[in-house]
SETI-27212 format. One record per residue: residue number from 1; x, y, z of N, C-alpha, C, O, CB in turn. Coordinates in steps of 0.2 Angstrom, whole numbers. Each point is the difference from the previous one (the first is absolute). Glycine has a CB too. Example, Ala and Ser with C-alpha at 12.3 -4.5 7.8 and 13.67 -1.06 7.14 Angstrom:
ATOM | 1 | 66 | -28 | 39 | -4 | 6 | 0 | 4 | 6 | 0 | 5 | -1 | 3 | -14 | -5 | 3 .
ATOM | 2 | 7 | 11 | -10 | 4 | 6 | 1 | -4 | 5 | 3 | 3 | 6 | 1 | 3 | -9 | -11 .
***
This chain:
ATOM | 1 | 139 | 482 | 905 | 3 | 1 | -8 | 5 | 7 | 0 | -3 | 6 | -1 | -9 | -12 | -5 .
ATOM | 2 | 17 | 5 | 6 | 4 | 8 | 0 | 0 | 3 | -6 | -2 | -3 | -5 | 10 | 0 | 13 .
ATOM | 3 | -7 | 9 | -8 | -2 | 4 | -4 | 4 | -1 | -6 | -1 | 2 | -5 | -3 | 5 | 13 .
ATOM | 4 | 9 | -11 | -7 | 6 | -3 | -7 | -3 | -4 | -3 | -1 | 0 | -6 | 13 | 0 | 11 .
ATOM | 5 | -15 | -5 | -1 | -4 | -6 | -3 | -8 | 1 | -4 | -3 | -5 | -3 | 10 | -2 | 12 .
ATOM | 6 | -9 | 14 | -9 | -7 | 0 | -3 | 1 | -1 | -7 | 6 | 0 | -2 | -10 | 8 | 10 .
ATOM | 7 | 0 | -10 | -11 | 0 | -1 | -8 | -2 | 7 | -2 | -4 | 3 | 3 | 1 | -18 | -5 .
ATOM | 8 | 6 | 17 | -4 | 0 | 6 | -1 | 0 | 2 | -8 | -3 | 4 | -3 | 7 | -2 | 14 .
ATOM | 9 | 1 | -9 | -15 | 1 | 3 | -9 | 0 | -5 | -1 | 1 | -5 | 4 | 7 | 13 | -7 .
ATOM | 10 | -12 | -8 | -5 | -1 | -5 | -2 | 5 | -1 | -6 | 4 | 4 | -2 | -15 | -3 | 7 .
ATOM | 11 | 11 | -7 | -9 | 7 | -2 | -2 | 1 | 5 | -5 | 6 | 2 | 3 | -5 | -14 | -1 .
ATOM | 12 | -2 | 14 | -6 | 2 | 6 | -4 | 4 | 4 | 3 | 5 | 1 | -2 | -14 | -1 | -4 .
ATOM | 13 | 7 | 4 | 12 | 3 | 4 | 2 | 7 | -2 | 5 | 4 | 4 | 1 | -15 | 2 | -4 .
ATOM | 14 | 10 | -11 | 6 | 6 | -4 | 3 | 6 | -2 | -4 | 5 | -1 | 2 | -13 | -3 | 5 .
ATOM | 15 | 5 | 3 | -15 | 5 | -3 | -4 | 3 | 6 | -2 | 6 | -1 | 0 | -12 | -9 | -4 .
ATOM | 16 | 4 | 18 | 3 | 3 | 4 | -2 | 5 | 2 | 6 | 5 | 2 | -1 | -15 | 1 | -6 .
ATOM | 17 | 7 | -5 | 14 | 4 | 4 | 6 | 7 | -2 | -2 | 4 | 3 | -2 | -14 | -3 | 13 .
ATOM | 18 | 9 | -9 | -9 | 7 | -2 | -1 | 4 | -3 | -7 | 5 | -2 | 0 | -9 | 1 | 10 .
ATOM | 19 | -1 | 2 | -14 | 5 | 0 | -7 | 0 | -6 | -2 | 6 | -2 | -1 | 1 | 10 | 4 .
ATOM | 20 | -12 | -12 | -5 | -1 | -5 | -1 | -7 | -2 | -3 | -5 | 3 | 3 | 15 | -3 | 5 .
ATOM | 21 | -11 | -4 | -15 | -5 | -1 | -4 | -6 | -4 | 6 | 1 | -2 | 6 | 9 | 1 | -18 .
ATOM | 22 | -13 | 2 | 11 | -8 | -2 | 6 | 1 | -9 | 0 | 0 | -5 | 4 | -12 | 16 | -10 .
ATOM | 23 | 13 | -12 | -1 | 1 | -9 | -2 | 5 | -3 | 7 | 0 | -4 | 5 | 2 | 6 | -23 .
ATOM | 24 | 3 | 3 | 17 | 6 | -3 | 5 | -3 | 1 | 8 | 2 | -3 | 4 | 10 | 7 | -12 .
ATOM | 25 | -16 | 0 | 9 | -2 | -1 | 8 | -6 | -3 | 1 | -2 | -2 | 5 | 6 | 12 | -2 .
ATOM | 26 | -8 | -12 | -11 | -3 | -8 | 1 | 4 | -5 | 2 | -2 | -5 | 4 | -4 | 8 | -13 .
ATOM | 27 | 12 | -4 | 6 | 5 | -4 | 0 | 2 | -3 | 7 | -2 | -5 | 2 | 5 | 10 | -13 .
ATOM | 28 | -1 | 0 | 13 | 2 | 2 | 8 | -6 | -2 | 6 | 1 | -4 | 5 | 6 | 15 | -10 .
ATOM | 29 | -13 | -9 | 3 | -5 | -3 | 4 | -1 | -8 | -1 | -1 | -4 | 5 | -5 | 16 | -5 .
ATOM | 30 | 7 | -15 | -6 | -1 | -6 | -2 | 6 | -4 | 3 | -2 | -5 | 2 | -5 | 8 | -12 .
ATOM | 31 | 13 | -1 | 11 | 7 | -4 | 4 | -1 | 2 | 7 | 4 | -1 | 5 | 4 | 2 | -14 .
ATOM | 32 | -12 | 2 | 10 | -2 | 1 | 8 | 5 | 6 | 5 | 1 | 1 | 6 | -4 | -14 | -6 .
ATOM | 33 | 6 | 17 | -7 | 5 | 6 | 3 | -5 | 5 | 4 | 2 | 2 | 6 | 7 | -1 | -16 .
ATOM | 34 | -15 | 0 | 8 | -4 | 6 | 2 | -6 | -3 | 1 | -1 | -5 | -2 | 5 | 14 | -5 .
ATOM | 35 | -7 | -5 | 11 | -9 | -4 | 2 | -4 | 6 | -1 | -2 | 1 | 6 | 3 | -11 | 4 .
ATOM | 36 | -2 | 14 | -14 | -5 | 6 | 1 | -8 | -2 | 1 | -2 | -4 | -3 | 10 | 11 | -3 .
ATOM | 37 | -11 | -3 | 10 | -8 | -2 | 1 | -4 | 1 | -5 | 3 | 3 | -4 | -2 | -1 | 14 .
ATOM | 38 | -6 | -5 | -11 | -5 | 2 | -7 | -7 | 4 | 4 | -1 | 1 | 6 | 4 | -13 | -14 .
ATOM | 39 | -5 | 14 | 3 | -6 | 5 | 1 | -7 | -5 | -1 | 1 | -5 | -3 | 6 | 16 | -2 .
ATOM | 40 | -12 | -9 | 7 | -6 | -4 | 0 | -1 | -3 | -9 | -3 | -5 | -3 | -3 | 13 | 16 .
ATOM | 41 | 8 | -3 | -16 | 2 | -3 | -9 | 5 | -2 | -2 | 2 | 0 | -6 | -7 | 8 | 3 .
ATOM | 42 | 9 | -11 | 8 | 8 | -5 | -1 | 4 | 5 | -4 | 3 | -2 | -5 | -8 | -10 | 4 .
ATOM | 43 | 5 | 18 | 2 | 5 | 5 | -3 | 5 | 0 | 7 | -1 | 0 | 6 | -7 | 8 | -15 .
ATOM | 44 | 15 | -9 | 6 | 6 | -1 | 4 | 0 | 8 | 4 | 0 | 5 | -3 | 7 | -15 | -7 .
ATOM | 45 | -6 | 10 | 16 | 1 | 5 | 3 | 6 | 0 | 4 | 0 | -4 | 5 | -12 | 7 | -6 .
ATOM | 46 | 19 | 2 | -1 | 5 | 0 | 3 | 0 | 5 | 6 | -3 | 5 | -1 | 8 | -10 | -8 .
ATOM | 47 | 0 | 2 | 15 | 0 | 5 | 5 | 8 | 3 | -1 | 5 | -3 | -3 | -16 | -3 | 11 .
ATOM | 48 | 12 | 12 | -4 | 7 | 3 | 2 | 5 | -5 | 0 | 5 | 1 | -1 | -9 | 7 | 5 .
ATOM | 49 | 2 | -14 | 0 | 5 | -4 | 4 | 1 | -5 | -7 | 5 | -1 | -2 | -8 | 1 | 18 .
ATOM | 50 | -4 | -3 | -20 | 4 | -1 | -6 | 3 | 3 | -5 | 4 | -3 | -4 | -10 | -3 | 7 .
ATOM | 51 | 6 | 13 | -3 | 3 | 3 | -5 | 9 | -2 | 2 | 4 | -1 | -4 | -16 | 10 | 2 .
ATOM | 52 | 13 | -8 | 9 | 7 | 1 | 1 | 3 | -7 | 0 | 6 | 0 | 0 | -8 | 10 | 7 .
ATOM | 53 | -4 | -16 | -6 | 4 | -7 | -2 | 2 | 0 | -7 | 5 | -3 | -3 | -11 | -4 | 13 .
ATOM | 54 | 0 | 11 | -15 | 3 | -1 | -7 | 7 | 3 | -1 | 4 | -3 | -3 | -16 | 3 | 0 .
ATOM | 55 | 12 | 6 | 5 | 6 | 4 | -2 | 6 | -5 | 2 | 4 | -3 | -4 | -11 | 16 | 7 .
ATOM | 56 | 7 | -15 | 3 | 7 | -6 | 3 | 0 | -5 | -6 | 5 | -1 | -3 | -7 | 1 | 18 .
ATOM | 57 | -4 | -2 | -16 | -1 | -5 | -6 | 5 | 0 | -6 | 3 | -5 | -2 | -14 | 6 | 5 .
ATOM | 58 | 9 | 6 | -5 | 4 | 1 | -6 | 6 | 2 | 0 | 4 | 0 | -5 | -14 | 1 | 1 .
ATOM | 59 | 12 | 3 | 10 | 8 | 2 | 2 | 3 | -7 | 0 | 6 | 0 | -2 | -8 | 12 | 10 .
ATOM | 60 | -1 | -18 | -5 | 6 | -6 | 0 | -1 | -3 | -7 | 5 | 0 | -4 | -6 | -5 | 18 .
ATOM | 61 | -6 | 4 | -16 | 2 | -2 | -9 | 5 | 5 | -4 | 5 | -2 | -4 | -17 | -3 | 4 .
ATOM | 62 | 10 | 9 | 0 | 1 | 5 | -6 | 9 | 2 | 3 | 6 | 0 | -3 | -22 | 7 | -1 .
ATOM | 63 | 15 | -5 | 10 | 7 | 5 | 0 | 8 | -6 | 4 | 6 | 1 | 0 | -18 | 14 | 4 .
ATOM | 64 | 7 | -20 | -1 | 5 | -5 | 5 | 0 | -6 | -5 | 5 | -4 | 1 | -8 | 9 | 12 .
ATOM | 65 | -1 | -6 | -18 | 0 | -6 | -5 | -2 | -6 | 5 | 3 | -6 | 0 | 9 | 11 | -9 .
ATOM | 66 | -16 | -6 | 12 | -5 | -5 | 5 | -4 | -2 | -4 | -3 | 3 | -3 | 3 | 0 | 13 .
ATOM | 67 | -1 | -12 | -10 | -5 | -3 | -2 | -6 | 2 | 2 | -1 | 3 | 5 | 8 | -10 | -6 .
ATOM | 68 | -14 | 4 | -1 | -5 | 0 | 5 | 2 | -4 | 6 | -1 | 2 | 6 | -7 | -1 | -14 .
ATOM | 69 | 11 | -6 | 6 | 0 | -5 | 6 | 4 | 3 | 7 | 0 | -2 | 6 | -1 | -7 | -17 .
ATOM | 70 | 5 | 13 | 7 | 5 | 4 | 6 | -2 | 5 | 4 | 2 | 3 | 5 | 6 | -6 | -11 .
ATOM | 71 | -15 | 7 | 1 | -3 | 6 | 3 | -5 | -3 | 6 | -1 | 3 | 5 | 2 | 5 | -16 .
ATOM | 72 | -4 | -14 | 9 | -5 | -3 | 6 | 5 | -2 | 5 | -2 | 3 | 6 | -7 | -9 | -12 .
ATOM | 73 | 16 | 3 | 7 | 3 | -2 | 5 | 3 | 7 | 3 | 1 | 0 | 6 | 0 | -11 | -10 .
ATOM | 74 | -1 | 15 | -1 | 5 | 7 | 4 | -8 | 4 | 4 | 0 | 4 | 4 | 14 | 0 | -15 .
ATOM | 75 | -18 | -5 | 9 | -6 | 2 | 4 | -4 | -3 | 7 | -4 | 2 | 4 | 3 | 2 | -16 .
ATOM | 76 | 3 | -10 | 11 | -2 | -4 | 5 | 5 | 1 | 5 | -2 | 0 | 6 | -4 | -7 | -13 .
ATOM | 77 | 13 | 8 | 5 | 4 | 1 | 7 | -1 | 5 | 2 | 0 | 0 | 6 | 9 | -6 | -7 .
ATOM | 78 | -12 | 14 | -2 | 0 | 6 | 3 | -5 | -1 | 3 | 0 | 3 | 5 | 6 | 3 | -12 .
ATOM | 79 | -14 | -10 | 6 | -2 | 1 | 3 | 1 | -4 | 6 | -3 | 3 | 5 | -2 | 2 | -13 .
ATOM | 80 | 9 | -12 | 9 | 1 | -1 | 5 | 5 | 3 | 6 | 1 | -2 | 5 | -6 | -7 | -11 .
ATOM | 81 | 8 | 12 | 2 | 5 | 6 | 5 | -4 | 5 | 3 | 1 | 2 | 5 | 10 | -3 | -14 .
ATOM | 82 | -17 | 3 | 5 | -4 | 5 | 4 | -3 | -4 | 4 | 0 | 2 | 6 | -4 | 7 | -14 .
ATOM | 83 | 2 | -13 | 8 | -5 | -5 | 6 | 7 | -1 | 6 | -1 | 1 | 6 | -11 | -10 | -16 .
ATOM | 84 | 16 | 7 | 8 | 5 | -1 | 6 | 3 | 6 | 5 | 2 | 0 | 5 | 2 | -11 | -13 .
ATOM | 85 | -4 | 18 | 3 | 0 | 5 | 4 | -6 | 4 | 4 | 0 | 4 | 4 | 9 | -4 | -11 .
ATOM | 86 | -15 | -3 | 4 | -6 | 0 | 5 | -1 | -2 | 5 | -3 | 3 | 5 | 0 | -2 | -12 .
ATOM | 87 | 6 | -8 | 7 | -2 | -5 | 5 | 5 | 2 | 6 | -1 | 1 | 6 | -3 | -11 | -14 .
ATOM | 88 | 11 | 12 | 5 | 6 | 5 | 4 | -2 | 6 | 5 | 1 | 0 | 6 | 6 | -2 | -16 .
ATOM | 89 | -10 | 7 | 7 | -3 | 5 | 2 | -5 | 0 | 5 | -2 | 5 | 4 | 5 | -1 | -14 .
ATOM | 90 | -6 | -12 | 9 | -6 | -1 | 7 | 3 | -3 | 5 | -1 | 0 | 6 | -9 | -3 | -13 .
ATOM | 91 | 17 | -2 | 3 | 2 | -2 | 8 | 3 | 4 | 4 | 1 | 0 | 6 | 0 | -10 | -9 .
ATOM | 92 | 3 | 16 | -1 | 4 | 6 | 4 | -7 | 3 | 4 | 1 | 2 | 6 | 11 | 2 | -16 .
ATOM | 93 | -17 | -3 | 8 | -5 | 4 | 3 | -2 | -4 | 7 | -3 | 3 | 5 | -1 | 3 | -17 .
ATOM | 94 | 4 | -14 | 11 | -2 | -4 | 5 | 6 | -1 | 6 | -1 | -1 | 6 | -7 | -4 | -17 .
ATOM | 95 | 13 | 6 | 8 | 5 | 2 | 5 | 1 | 6 | 5 | 1 | -1 | 6 | 3 | -4 | -15 .
ATOM | 96 | -5 | 11 | 5 | 0 | 5 | 2 | -5 | 0 | 5 | 1 | 1 | 6 | 3 | 4 | -17 .
ATOM | 97 | -9 | -7 | 11 | -6 | -1 | 5 | 1 | -4 | 7 | -1 | 1 | 6 | -7 | -2 | -16 .
ATOM | 98 | 12 | -4 | 6 | 2 | -5 | 6 | 6 | 3 | 5 | 0 | -2 | 6 | -3 | -7 | -15 .
ATOM | 99 | 7 | 13 | 5 | 5 | 5 | 4 | -3 | 6 | 5 | 1 | 1 | 6 | 7 | -4 | -16 .
ATOM | 100 | -12 | 5 | 6 | -3 | 5 | 4 | -6 | -3 | 5 | -3 | 5 | 2 | 6 | 3 | -12 .
ATOM | 101 | -4 | -12 | 12 | -3 | -5 | 5 | 6 | -3 | 5 | 1 | 2 | 6 | -11 | -6 | -15 .
ATOM | 102 | 14 | 2 | 7 | 5 | -2 | 6 | 4 | 7 | 2 | 2 | 1 | 6 | -1 | -13 | -11 .
ATOM | 103 | -1 | 16 | 2 | 2 | 5 | 3 | -5 | 4 | 4 | 1 | 6 | 3 | 8 | -7 | -10 .
ATOM | 104 | -15 | -1 | 7 | -5 | 4 | 5 | 2 | -5 | 6 | 1 | 1 | 6 | -13 | 3 | -15 .
ATOM | 105 | 11 | -11 | 6 | 0 | -3 | 6 | 6 | 0 | 4 | -1 | -2 | 6 | -7 | -3 | -11 .
ATOM | 106 | 15 | 7 | 4 | 6 | 0 | 3 | -1 | 9 | 4 | 2 | 2 | 6 | 5 | -12 | -17 .
ATOM | 107 | -10 | 12 | 8 | -2 | 8 | 3 | -4 | -2 | 5 | 1 | 3 | 5 | -1 | 5 | -15 .
ATOM | 108 | -5 | -12 | 11 | -5 | -2 | 4 | 3 | -3 | 6 | -2 | 2 | 6 | -5 | -3 | -16 .
ATOM | 109 | 12 | -4 | 8 | 1 | -5 | 7 | 8 | 4 | 4 | 3 | -1 | 5 | -9 | -14 | -14 .
ATOM | 110 | 8 | 20 | 5 | 6 | 5 | 2 | -4 | 5 | 6 | 3 | 1 | 5 | 3 | 0 | -17 .
ATOM | 111 | -15 | 2 | 12 | -1 | 3 | 4 | -2 | -2 | 6 | -1 | 4 | 4 | 0 | 1 | -12 .
***
């Protein structure tokens, strides 16, 4: 678990941090836009990652006029793009290893 994904904040604190009402956060959870963790007492606990996601949601809705369905589509696209970027970086690392191995093979054959 990365530091940003550790649950730290209860719903009232997050509502104040993001600038929305607690019932709005519960609605976002109900619609699947955010997934806070739960304590043993079933208290919602939000991470820094959750707070960042909620700020993006608020910006999309309030500043850009995107509806909830559009927010879901936008967030899914961003997630897919991040996954694709991770895969590209992984492949680049594999290519670099192969190229390094080829260079060593060429040097060895030249000697």
